[in-house]
PDB file of all heavy atoms in Angstrom:
ATOM      1  N   MET A   1     109.814  77.121  99.179  1.00  0.00           N
ATOM      2  CA  MET A   1     109.559  75.867  99.826  1.00  0.00           C
ATOM      3  C   MET A   1     110.805  75.355 100.529  1.00  0.00           C
ATOM      4  O   MET A   1     110.719  74.784 101.605  1.00  0.00           O
ATOM      5  CB  MET A   1     109.058  74.870  98.787  1.00  0.00           C
ATOM      6  CG  MET A   1     108.482  73.651  99.390  1.00  0.00           C
ATOM      7  SD  MET A   1     106.993  74.093 100.280  1.00  0.00           S
ATOM      8  CE  MET A   1     106.325  72.537 100.575  1.00  0.00           C
ATOM      9  N   SER A   2     111.952  75.572  99.939  1.00  0.00           N
ATOM     10  CA  SER A   2     113.191  75.099 100.546  1.00  0.00           C
ATOM     11  C   SER A   2     113.458  75.787 101.880  1.00  0.00           C
ATOM     12  O   SER A   2     114.019  75.184 102.790  1.00  0.00           O
ATOM     13  CB  SER A   2     114.370  75.287  99.594  1.00  0.00           C
ATOM     14  OG  SER A   2     114.573  76.654  99.341  1.00  0.00           O
ATOM     15  N   GLU A   3     113.047  77.044 102.004  1.00  0.00           N
ATOM     16  CA  GLU A   3     113.210  77.757 103.277  1.00  0.00           C
ATOM     17  C   GLU A   3     112.408  77.082 104.380  1.00  0.00           C
ATOM     18  O   GLU A   3     112.874  76.914 105.496  1.00  0.00           O
ATOM     19  CB  GLU A   3     112.779  79.220 103.142  1.00  0.00           C
ATOM     20  CG  GLU A   3     113.747  80.086 102.410  1.00  0.00           C
ATOM     21  CD  GLU A   3     115.063  80.272 103.142  1.00  0.00           C
ATOM     22  OE1 GLU A   3     115.044  80.441 104.380  1.00  0.00           O
ATOM     23  OE2 GLU A   3     116.100  80.237 102.474  1.00  0.00           O
ATOM     24  N   LEU A   4     111.179  76.715 104.084  1.00  0.00           N
ATOM     25  CA  LEU A   4     110.331  76.052 105.075  1.00  0.00           C
ATOM     26  C   LEU A   4     110.911  74.707 105.483  1.00  0.00           C
ATOM     27  O   LEU A   4     110.872  74.330 106.653  1.00  0.00           O
ATOM     28  CB  LEU A   4     108.920  75.867 104.535  1.00  0.00           C
ATOM     29  CG  LEU A   4     108.091  77.130 104.368  1.00  0.00           C
ATOM     30  CD1 LEU A   4     106.763  76.790 103.713  1.00  0.00           C
ATOM     31  CD2 LEU A   4     107.875  77.813 105.693  1.00  0.00           C
ATOM     32  N   GLN A   5     111.447  73.984 104.536  1.00  0.00           N
ATOM     33  CA  GLN A   5     112.002  72.671 104.826  1.00  0.00           C
ATOM     34  C   GLN A   5     113.309  72.760 105.604  1.00  0.00           C
ATOM     35  O   GLN A   5     113.702  71.802 106.259  1.00  0.00           O
ATOM     36  CB  GLN A   5     112.215  71.888 103.529  1.00  0.00           C
ATOM     37  CG  GLN A   5     110.906  71.534 102.868  1.00  0.00           C
ATOM     38  CD  GLN A   5     111.079  70.936 101.477  1.00  0.00           C
ATOM     39  OE1 GLN A   5     112.096  71.137 100.836  1.00  0.00           O
ATOM     40  NE2 GLN A   5     110.062  70.200 101.042  1.00  0.00           N
ATOM     41  N   SER A   6     113.987  73.906 105.574  1.00  0.00           N
ATOM     42  CA  SER A   6     115.261  74.059 106.265  1.00  0.00           C
ATOM     43  C   SER A   6     115.098  74.436 107.739  1.00  0.00           C
ATOM     44  O   SER A   6     116.069  74.468 108.483  1.00  0.00           O
ATOM     45  CB  SER A   6     116.114  75.116 105.565  1.00  0.00           C
ATOM     46  OG  SER A   6     115.563  76.404 105.750  1.00  0.00           O
ATOM     47  N   VAL A   7     113.883  74.693 108.192  1.00  0.00           N
ATOM     48  CA  VAL A   7     113.638  75.098 109.575  1.00  0.00           C
ATOM     49  C   VAL A   7     113.782  73.892 110.508  1.00  0.00           C
ATOM     50  O   VAL A   7     113.200  72.837 110.269  1.00  0.00           O
ATOM     51  CB  VAL A   7     112.229  75.715 109.734  1.00  0.00           C
ATOM     52  CG1 VAL A   7     111.907  75.979 111.185  1.00  0.00           C
ATOM     53  CG2 VAL A   7     112.126  76.980 108.914  1.00  0.00           C
ATOM     54  N   ASP A   8     114.586  74.070 111.564  1.00  0.00           N
ATOM     55  CA  ASP A   8     114.767  73.017 112.574  1.00  0.00           C
ATOM     56  C   ASP A   8     113.657  73.163 113.612  1.00  0.00           C
ATOM     57  O   ASP A   8     113.707  74.031 114.473  1.00  0.00           O
ATOM     58  CB  ASP A   8     116.137  73.149 113.230  1.00  0.00           C
ATOM     59  CG  ASP A   8     116.386  72.098 114.294  1.00  0.00           C
ATOM     60  OD1 ASP A   8     115.538  71.193 114.478  1.00  0.00           O
ATOM     61  OD2 ASP A   8     117.432  72.180 114.960  1.00  0.00           O
ATOM     62  N   THR A   9     112.640  72.335 113.527  1.00  0.00           N
ATOM     63  CA  THR A   9     111.490  72.431 114.435  1.00  0.00           C
ATOM     64  C   THR A   9     111.789  71.908 115.834  1.00  0.00           C
ATOM     65  O   THR A   9     110.949  72.018 116.724  1.00  0.00           O
ATOM     66  CB  THR A   9     110.289  71.670 113.858  1.00  0.00           C
ATOM     67  OG1 THR A   9     110.656  70.305 113.656  1.00  0.00           O
ATOM     68  CG2 THR A   9     109.831  72.275 112.533  1.00  0.00           C
ATOM     69  N   LYS A  10     112.972  71.358 116.056  1.00  0.00           N
ATOM     70  CA  LYS A  10     113.371  70.855 117.373  1.00  0.00           C
ATOM     71  C   LYS A  10     114.284  71.825 118.108  1.00  0.00           C
ATOM     72  O   LYS A  10     114.676  71.582 119.238  1.00  0.00           O
ATOM     73  CB  LYS A  10     114.096  69.506 117.238  1.00  0.00           C
ATOM     74  CG  LYS A  10     113.288  68.443 116.538  1.00  0.00           C
ATOM     75  CD  LYS A  10     112.095  68.018 117.349  1.00  0.00           C
ATOM     76  CE  LYS A  10     111.387  66.862 116.641  1.00  0.00           C
ATOM     77  NZ  LYS A  10     110.069  66.635 117.094  1.00  0.00           N
ATOM     78  N   SER A  11     114.624  72.942 117.496  1.00  0.00           N
ATOM     79  CA  SER A  11     115.537  73.908 118.108  1.00  0.00           C
ATOM     80  C   SER A  11     114.851  74.650 119.260  1.00  0.00           C
ATOM     81  O   SER A  11     113.624  74.738 119.305  1.00  0.00           O
ATOM     82  CB  SER A  11     116.017  74.919 117.071  1.00  0.00           C
ATOM     83  OG  SER A  11     114.975  75.810 116.732  1.00  0.00           O
ATOM     84  N   PRO A  12     115.639  75.187 120.198  1.00  0.00           N
ATOM     85  CA  PRO A  12     115.048  75.968 121.299  1.00  0.00           C
ATOM     86  C   PRO A  12     114.218  77.153 120.801  1.00  0.00           C
ATOM     87  O   PRO A  12     113.182  77.474 121.370  1.00  0.00           O
ATOM     88  CB  PRO A  12     116.265  76.451 122.086  1.00  0.00           C
ATOM     89  CG  PRO A  12     117.339  75.464 121.781  1.00  0.00           C
ATOM     90  CD  PRO A  12     117.079  75.032 120.358  1.00  0.00           C
ATOM     91  N   GLU A  13     114.664  77.783 119.711  1.00  0.00           N
ATOM     92  CA  GLU A  13     113.916  78.907 119.151  1.00  0.00           C
ATOM     93  C   GLU A  13     112.560  78.458 118.630  1.00  0.00           C
ATOM     94  O   GLU A  13     111.567  79.160 118.790  1.00  0.00           O
ATOM     95  CB  GLU A  13     114.710  79.575 118.023  1.00  0.00           C
ATOM     96  CG  GLU A  13     115.971  80.260 118.478  1.00  0.00           C
ATOM     97  CD  GLU A  13     117.161  79.314 118.593  1.00  0.00           C
ATOM     98  OE1 GLU A  13     117.062  78.133 118.168  1.00  0.00           O
ATOM     99  OE2 GLU A  13     118.191  79.760 119.116  1.00  0.00           O
ATOM    100  N   ALA A  14     112.504  77.290 118.023  1.00  0.00           N
ATOM    101  CA  ALA A  14     111.237  76.778 117.506  1.00  0.00           C
ATOM    102  C   ALA A  14     110.266  76.504 118.646  1.00  0.00           C
ATOM    103  O   ALA A  14     109.071  76.787 118.528  1.00  0.00           O
ATOM    104  CB  ALA A  14     111.476  75.514 116.691  1.00  0.00           C
ATOM    105  N   GLU A  15     110.767  75.965 119.747  1.00  0.00           N
ATOM    106  CA  GLU A  15     109.906  75.713 120.908  1.00  0.00           C
ATOM    107  C   GLU A  15     109.367  77.014 121.474  1.00  0.00           C
ATOM    108  O   GLU A  15     108.199  77.105 121.835  1.00  0.00           O
ATOM    109  CB  GLU A  15     110.672  74.932 121.964  1.00  0.00           C
ATOM    110  CG  GLU A  15     110.976  73.507 121.544  1.00  0.00           C
ATOM    111  CD  GLU A  15     111.745  72.736 122.591  1.00  0.00           C
ATOM    112  OE1 GLU A  15     111.761  73.145 123.770  1.00  0.00           O
ATOM    113  OE2 GLU A  15     112.325  71.706 122.222  1.00  0.00           O
ATOM    114  N   GLN A  16     110.194  78.060 121.525  1.00  0.00           N
ATOM    115  CA  GLN A  16     109.732  79.370 122.000  1.00  0.00           C
ATOM    116  C   GLN A  16     108.687  79.947 121.069  1.00  0.00           C
ATOM    117  O   GLN A  16     107.706  80.537 121.510  1.00  0.00           O
ATOM    118  CB  GLN A  16     110.900  80.356 122.089  1.00  0.00           C
ATOM    119  CG  GLN A  16     111.785  80.168 123.271  1.00  0.00           C
ATOM    120  CD  GLN A  16     112.860  81.246 123.308  1.00  0.00           C
ATOM    121  OE1 GLN A  16     113.311  81.738 122.276  1.00  0.00           O
ATOM    122  NE2 GLN A  16     113.264  81.611 124.497  1.00  0.00           N
ATOM    123  N   ASN A  17     108.882  79.788 119.775  1.00  0.00           N
ATOM    124  CA  ASN A  17     107.966  80.358 118.792  1.00  0.00           C
ATOM    125  C   ASN A  17     106.594  79.703 118.819  1.00  0.00           C
ATOM    126  O   ASN A  17     105.635  80.255 118.276  1.00  0.00           O
ATOM    127  CB  ASN A  17     108.562  80.272 117.384  1.00  0.00           C
ATOM    128  CG  ASN A  17     109.711  81.242 117.195  1.00  0.00           C
ATOM    129  OD1 ASN A  17     109.834  82.210 117.914  1.00  0.00           O
ATOM    130  ND2 ASN A  17     110.570  80.960 116.236  1.00  0.00           N
ATOM    131  N   ALA A  18     106.475  78.553 119.441  1.00  0.00           N
ATOM    132  CA  ALA A  18     105.172  77.894 119.540  1.00  0.00           C
ATOM    133  C   ALA A  18     104.234  78.674 120.450  1.00  0.00           C
ATOM    134  O   ALA A  18     103.016  78.626 120.273  1.00  0.00           O
ATOM    135  CB  ALA A  18     105.342  76.473 120.056  1.00  0.00           C
ATOM    136  N   THR A  19     104.785  79.426 121.421  1.00  0.00           N
ATOM    137  CA  THR A  19     103.934  80.131 122.391  1.00  0.00           C
ATOM    138  C   THR A  19     104.241  81.617 122.514  1.00  0.00           C
ATOM    139  O   THR A  19     103.602  82.318 123.293  1.00  0.00           O
ATOM    140  CB  THR A  19     104.075  79.500 123.784  1.00  0.00           C
ATOM    141  OG1 THR A  19     105.442  79.582 124.186  1.00  0.00           O
ATOM    142  CG2 THR A  19     103.608  78.065 123.796  1.00  0.00           C
ATOM    143  N   SER A  20     105.233  82.122 121.766  1.00  0.00           N
ATOM    144  CA  SER A  20     105.580  83.530 121.874  1.00  0.00           C
ATOM    145  C   SER A  20     106.224  84.027 120.587  1.00  0.00           C
ATOM    146  O   SER A  20     106.610  83.242 119.732  1.00  0.00           O
ATOM    147  CB  SER A  20     106.531  83.751 123.059  1.00  0.00           C
ATOM    148  OG  SER A  20     107.764  83.083 122.840  1.00  0.00           O
ATOM    149  N   ILE A  21     106.309  85.353 120.484  1.00  0.00           N
ATOM    150  CA  ILE A  21     106.958  85.981 119.337  1.00  0.00           C
ATOM    151  C   ILE A  21     107.917  87.046 119.846  1.00  0.00           C
ATOM    152  O   ILE A  21     107.788  87.518 120.980  1.00  0.00           O
ATOM    153  CB  ILE A  21     105.918  86.613 118.371  1.00  0.00           C
ATOM    154  CG1 ILE A  21     105.063  87.652 119.102  1.00  0.00           C
ATOM    155  CG2 ILE A  21     105.066  85.561 117.719  1.00  0.00           C
ATOM    156  CD1 ILE A  21     104.128  88.431 118.201  1.00  0.00           C
ATOM    157  N   THR A  22     108.875  87.455 119.001  1.00  0.00           N
ATOM    158  CA  THR A  22     109.785  88.529 119.397  1.00  0.00           C
ATOM    159  C   THR A  22     109.120  89.872 119.138  1.00  0.00           C
ATOM    160  O   THR A  22     108.271  90.007 118.263  1.00  0.00           O
ATOM    161  CB  THR A  22     111.109  88.461 118.617  1.00  0.00           C
ATOM    162  OG1 THR A  22     110.837  88.603 117.238  1.00  0.00           O
ATOM    163  CG2 THR A  22     111.846  87.160 118.873  1.00  0.00           C
ATOM    164  N   ASP A  23     109.555  90.878 119.905  1.00  0.00           N
ATOM    165  CA  ASP A  23     108.993  92.219 119.735  1.00  0.00           C
ATOM    166  C   ASP A  23     109.967  93.160 119.040  1.00  0.00           C
ATOM    167  O   ASP A  23     109.814  94.366 119.089  1.00  0.00           O
ATOM    168  CB  ASP A  23     108.552  92.792 121.074  1.00  0.00           C
ATOM    169  CG  ASP A  23     109.718  93.079 122.006  1.00  0.00           C
ATOM    170  OD1 ASP A  23     110.876  92.794 121.643  1.00  0.00           O
ATOM    171  OD2 ASP A  23     109.472  93.593 123.113  1.00  0.00           O
ATOM    172  N   ASN A  24     111.000  92.606 118.390  1.00  0.00           N
ATOM    173  CA  ASN A  24     112.026  93.368 117.672  1.00  0.00           C
ATOM    174  C   ASN A  24     112.869  94.250 118.586  1.00  0.00           C
ATOM    175  O   ASN A  24     113.567  95.121 118.114  1.00  0.00           O
ATOM    176  CB  ASN A  24     111.415  94.207 116.548  1.00  0.00           C
ATOM    177  CG  ASN A  24     110.876  93.359 115.434  1.00  0.00           C
ATOM    178  OD1 ASN A  24     111.407  92.288 115.153  1.00  0.00           O
ATOM    179  ND2 ASN A  24     109.815  93.805 114.791  1.00  0.00           N
ATOM    180  N   GLN A  25     112.775  94.049 119.905  1.00  0.00           N
ATOM    181  CA  GLN A  25     113.617  94.765 120.860  1.00  0.00           C
ATOM    182  C   GLN A  25     114.335  93.772 121.770  1.00  0.00           C
ATOM    183  O   GLN A  25     114.819  94.143 122.823  1.00  0.00           O
ATOM    184  CB  GLN A  25     112.775  95.737 121.689  1.00  0.00           C
ATOM    185  CG  GLN A  25     112.160  96.823 120.847  1.00  0.00           C
ATOM    186  CD  GLN A  25     111.287  97.755 121.661  1.00  0.00           C
ATOM    187  OE1 GLN A  25     111.062  97.557 122.833  1.00  0.00           O
ATOM    188  NE2 GLN A  25     110.790  98.791 121.018  1.00  0.00           N
ATOM    189  N   GLY A  26     114.361  92.518 121.360  1.00  0.00           N
ATOM    190  CA  GLY A  26     115.044  91.500 122.139  1.00  0.00           C
ATOM    191  C   GLY A  26     114.191  90.856 123.208  1.00  0.00           C
ATOM    192  O   GLY A  26     114.670  90.021 123.957  1.00  0.00           O
ATOM    193  N   ASN A  27     112.934  91.233 123.287  1.00  0.00           N
ATOM    194  CA  ASN A  27     112.016  90.670 124.279  1.00  0.00           C
ATOM    195  C   ASN A  27     111.055  89.703 123.596  1.00  0.00           C
ATOM    196  O   ASN A  27     110.958  89.661 122.383  1.00  0.00           O
ATOM    197  CB  ASN A  27     111.233  91.777 124.982  1.00  0.00           C
ATOM    198  CG  ASN A  27     112.145  92.750 125.686  1.00  0.00           C
ATOM    199  OD1 ASN A  27     113.023  92.365 126.436  1.00  0.00           O
ATOM    200  ND2 ASN A  27     111.952  94.028 125.415  1.00  0.00           N
ATOM    201  N   ARG A  28     110.319  88.940 124.390  1.00  0.00           N
ATOM    202  CA  ARG A  28     109.340  88.004 123.856  1.00  0.00           C
ATOM    203  C   ARG A  28     107.952  88.406 124.324  1.00  0.00           C
ATOM    204  O   ARG A  28     107.768  88.895 125.428  1.00  0.00           O
ATOM    205  CB  ARG A  28     109.628  86.577 124.332  1.00  0.00           C
ATOM    206  CG  ARG A  28     111.014  86.116 124.059  1.00  0.00           C
ATOM    207  CD  ARG A  28     111.313  85.170 122.970  1.00  0.00           C
ATOM    208  NE  ARG A  28     110.336  84.415 122.299  1.00  0.00           N
ATOM    209  CZ  ARG A  28     110.449  84.144 120.992  1.00  0.00           C
ATOM    210  NH1 ARG A  28     111.445  84.593 120.290  1.00  0.00           N
ATOM    211  NH2 ARG A  28     109.562  83.396 120.394  1.00  0.00           N
ATOM    212  N   ILE A  29     106.960  88.211 123.480  1.00  0.00           N
ATOM    213  CA  ILE A  29     105.561  88.452 123.811  1.00  0.00           C
ATOM    214  C   ILE A  29     104.889  87.092 123.906  1.00  0.00           C
ATOM    215  O   ILE A  29     104.881  86.325 122.941  1.00  0.00           O
ATOM    216  CB  ILE A  29     104.871  89.307 122.731  1.00  0.00           C
ATOM    217  CG1 ILE A  29     105.559  90.668 122.627  1.00  0.00           C
ATOM    218  CG2 ILE A  29     103.382  89.448 123.032  1.00  0.00           C
ATOM    219  CD1 ILE A  29     105.110  91.488 121.438  1.00  0.00           C
ATOM    220  N   ASP A  30     104.370  86.779 125.091  1.00  0.00           N
ATOM    221  CA  ASP A  30     103.726  85.491 125.328  1.00  0.00           C
ATOM    222  C   ASP A  30     102.339  85.505 124.715  1.00  0.00           C
ATOM    223  O   ASP A  30     101.478  86.284 125.110  1.00  0.00           O
ATOM    224  CB  ASP A  30     103.650  85.227 126.835  1.00  0.00           C
ATOM    225  CG  ASP A  30     103.101  83.864 127.192  1.00  0.00           C
ATOM    226  OD1 ASP A  30     102.762  83.087 126.281  1.00  0.00           O
ATOM    227  OD2 ASP A  30     103.015  83.567 128.385  1.00  0.00           O
ATOM    228  N   LEU A  31     102.105  84.623 123.755  1.00  0.00           N
ATOM    229  CA  LEU A  31     100.813  84.586 123.061  1.00  0.00           C
ATOM    230  C   LEU A  31      99.708  83.987 123.918  1.00  0.00           C
ATOM    231  O   LEU A  31      98.540  84.173 123.632  1.00  0.00           O
ATOM    232  CB  LEU A  31     100.942  83.796 121.760  1.00  0.00           C
ATOM    233  CG  LEU A  31     101.942  84.359 120.761  1.00  0.00           C
ATOM    234  CD1 LEU A  31     102.081  83.424 119.575  1.00  0.00           C
ATOM    235  CD2 LEU A  31     101.534  85.746 120.316  1.00  0.00           C
ATOM    236  N   ASN A  32     100.066  83.279 124.964  1.00  0.00           N
ATOM    237  CA  ASN A  32      99.076  82.648 125.832  1.00  0.00           C
ATOM    238  C   ASN A  32      98.816  83.442 127.109  1.00  0.00           C
ATOM    239  O   ASN A  32      98.098  82.986 127.975  1.00  0.00           O
ATOM    240  CB  ASN A  32      99.524  81.234 126.195  1.00  0.00           C
ATOM    241  CG  ASN A  32      99.543  80.332 124.987  1.00  0.00           C
ATOM    242  OD1 ASN A  32      98.661  80.383 124.153  1.00  0.00           O
ATOM    243  ND2 ASN A  32     100.560  79.509 124.892  1.00  0.00           N
ATOM    244  N   GLU A  33      99.379  84.630 127.215  1.00  0.00           N
ATOM    245  CA  GLU A  33      99.249  85.425 128.431  1.00  0.00           C
ATOM    246  C   GLU A  33      97.794  85.678 128.805  1.00  0.00           C
ATOM    247  O   GLU A  33      97.404  85.563 129.953  1.00  0.00           O
ATOM    248  CB  GLU A  33      99.981  86.749 128.266  1.00  0.00           C
ATOM    249  CG  GLU A  33     100.021  87.570 129.540  1.00  0.00           C
ATOM    250  CD  GLU A  33     100.868  88.823 129.384  1.00  0.00           C
ATOM    251  OE1 GLU A  33     101.780  88.845 128.560  1.00  0.00           O
ATOM    252  OE2 GLU A  33     100.584  89.776 130.112  1.00  0.00           O
ATOM    253  N   GLU A  34      96.968  86.009 127.830  1.00  0.00           N
ATOM    254  CA  GLU A  34      95.561  86.285 128.103  1.00  0.00           C
ATOM    255  C   GLU A  34      94.836  85.050 128.632  1.00  0.00           C
ATOM    256  O   GLU A  34      93.901  85.160 129.412  1.00  0.00           O
ATOM    257  CB  GLU A  34      94.868  86.810 126.856  1.00  0.00           C
ATOM    258  CG  GLU A  34      95.300  88.211 126.460  1.00  0.00           C
ATOM    259  CD  GLU A  34      94.943  89.247 127.508  1.00  0.00           C
ATOM    260  OE1 GLU A  34      93.807  89.216 128.033  1.00  0.00           O
ATOM    261  OE2 GLU A  34      95.799  90.083 127.812  1.00  0.00           O
ATOM    262  N   LEU A  35      95.245  83.880 128.203  1.00  0.00           N
ATOM    263  CA  LEU A  35      94.580  82.659 128.634  1.00  0.00           C
ATOM    264  C   LEU A  35      94.888  82.321 130.094  1.00  0.00           C
ATOM    265  O   LEU A  35      94.164  81.557 130.713  1.00  0.00           O
ATOM    266  CB  LEU A  35      95.006  81.485 127.742  1.00  0.00           C
ATOM    267  CG  LEU A  35      94.613  81.617 126.275  1.00  0.00           C
ATOM    268  CD1 LEU A  35      95.177  80.443 125.494  1.00  0.00           C
ATOM    269  CD2 LEU A  35      93.120  81.690 126.115  1.00  0.00           C
ATOM    270  N   LYS A  36      95.954  82.899 130.639  1.00  0.00           N
ATOM    271  CA  LYS A  36      96.352  82.611 132.015  1.00  0.00           C
ATOM    272  C   LYS A  36      95.535  83.407 133.033  1.00  0.00           C
ATOM    273  O   LYS A  36      95.536  83.104 134.204  1.00  0.00           O
ATOM    274  CB  LYS A  36      97.839  82.917 132.201  1.00  0.00           C
ATOM    275  CG  LYS A  36      98.725  81.999 131.400  1.00  0.00           C
ATOM    276  CD  LYS A  36     100.174  82.387 131.528  1.00  0.00           C
ATOM    277  CE  LYS A  36     101.057  81.535 130.649  1.00  0.00           C
ATOM    278  NZ  LYS A  36     102.444  81.973 130.663  1.00  0.00           N
ATOM    279  N   LYS A  37      94.839  84.429 132.567  1.00  0.00           N
ATOM    280  CA  LYS A  37      94.051  85.268 133.467  1.00  0.00           C
ATOM    281  C   LYS A  37      92.705  84.603 133.738  1.00  0.00           C
ATOM    282  O   LYS A  37      91.970  84.299 132.804  1.00  0.00           O
ATOM    283  CB  LYS A  37      93.839  86.653 132.854  1.00  0.00           C
ATOM    284  CG  LYS A  37      95.129  87.424 132.671  1.00  0.00           C
ATOM    285  CD  LYS A  37      94.863  88.753 132.011  1.00  0.00           C
ATOM    286  CE  LYS A  37      96.154  89.506 131.768  1.00  0.00           C
ATOM    287  NZ  LYS A  37      95.934  90.765 131.068  1.00  0.00           N
ATOM    288  N   PRO A  38      92.368  84.375 135.005  1.00  0.00           N
ATOM    289  CA  PRO A  38      91.104  83.689 135.333  1.00  0.00           C
ATOM    290  C   PRO A  38      89.873  84.350 134.728  1.00  0.00           C
ATOM    291  O   PRO A  38      88.945  83.669 134.339  1.00  0.00           O
ATOM    292  CB  PRO A  38      91.052  83.741 136.857  1.00  0.00           C
ATOM    293  CG  PRO A  38      92.470  83.900 137.274  1.00  0.00           C
ATOM    294  CD  PRO A  38      93.145  84.701 136.173  1.00  0.00           C
ATOM    295  N   SER A  39      89.867  85.659 134.604  1.00  0.00           N
ATOM    296  CA  SER A  39      88.679  86.345 134.075  1.00  0.00           C
ATOM    297  C   SER A  39      88.469  86.065 132.592  1.00  0.00           C
ATOM    298  O   SER A  39      87.388  86.302 132.059  1.00  0.00           O
ATOM    299  CB  SER A  39      88.788  87.851 134.306  1.00  0.00           C
ATOM    300  OG  SER A  39      89.921  88.363 133.613  1.00  0.00           O
ATOM    301  N   ASN A  40      89.492  85.561 131.909  1.00  0.00           N
ATOM    302  CA  ASN A  40      89.382  85.314 130.482  1.00  0.00           C
ATOM    303  C   ASN A  40      89.172  83.850 130.136  1.00  0.00           C
ATOM    304  O   ASN A  40      89.035  83.510 128.974  1.00  0.00           O
ATOM    305  CB  ASN A  40      90.642  85.795 129.769  1.00  0.00           C
ATOM    306  CG  ASN A  40      90.762  87.301 129.800  1.00  0.00           C
ATOM    307  OD1 ASN A  40      89.772  88.005 129.896  1.00  0.00           O
ATOM    308  ND2 ASN A  40      91.960  87.795 129.742  1.00  0.00           N
ATOM    309  N   LEU A  41      89.133  83.005 131.126  1.00  0.00           N
ATOM    310  CA  LEU A  41      88.932  81.577 130.876  1.00  0.00           C
ATOM    311  C   LEU A  41      87.470  81.317 130.527  1.00  0.00           C
ATOM    312  O   LEU A  41      86.562  81.852 131.152  1.00  0.00           O
ATOM    313  CB  LEU A  41      89.337  80.740 132.091  1.00  0.00           C
ATOM    314  CG  LEU A  41      90.812  80.760 132.435  1.00  0.00           C
ATOM    315  CD1 LEU A  41      91.044  79.947 133.710  1.00  0.00           C
ATOM    316  CD2 LEU A  41      91.638  80.175 131.308  1.00  0.00           C
ATOM    317  N   ARG A  42      87.262  80.500 129.542  1.00  0.00           N
ATOM    318  CA  ARG A  42      85.889  80.137 129.167  1.00  0.00           C
ATOM    319  C   ARG A  42      85.451  78.941 129.983  1.00  0.00           C
ATOM    320  O   ARG A  42      86.204  78.019 130.219  1.00  0.00           O
ATOM    321  CB  ARG A  42      85.828  79.796 127.684  1.00  0.00           C
ATOM    322  CG  ARG A  42      86.108  80.978 126.811  1.00  0.00           C
ATOM    323  CD  ARG A  42      85.976  80.605 125.380  1.00  0.00           C
ATOM    324  NE  ARG A  42      86.327  81.766 124.555  1.00  0.00           N
ATOM    325  CZ  ARG A  42      86.459  81.728 123.256  1.00  0.00           C
ATOM    326  NH1 ARG A  42      86.286  80.597 122.618  1.00  0.00           N
ATOM    327  NH2 ARG A  42      86.777  82.797 122.597  1.00  0.00           N
ATOM    328  N   LYS A  43      84.204  78.968 130.417  1.00  0.00           N
ATOM    329  CA  LYS A  43      83.672  77.867 131.222  1.00  0.00           C
ATOM    330  C   LYS A  43      82.801  76.987 130.391  1.00  0.00           C
ATOM    331  O   LYS A  43      82.242  77.331 129.426  1.00  0.00           O
ATOM    332  CB  LYS A  43      82.890  78.416 132.408  1.00  0.00           C
ATOM    333  CG  LYS A  43      83.783  79.186 133.352  1.00  0.00           C
ATOM    334  CD  LYS A  43      82.982  79.699 134.511  1.00  0.00           C
ATOM    335  CE  LYS A  43      83.913  80.461 135.441  1.00  0.00           C
ATOM    336  NZ  LYS A  43      83.249  81.025 136.558  1.00  0.00           N
TER     337      LYS A  43
END
């Protein structure tokens, strides 16, 4: 529990983690990428 409470949710990394994850090679994977494609939007 102490680990969770020690996380700075205002840090730049926390803001990035809201919409992407790391790929363990120094790159980021955008979790919302599929939603940006018009063919995948729900009407």
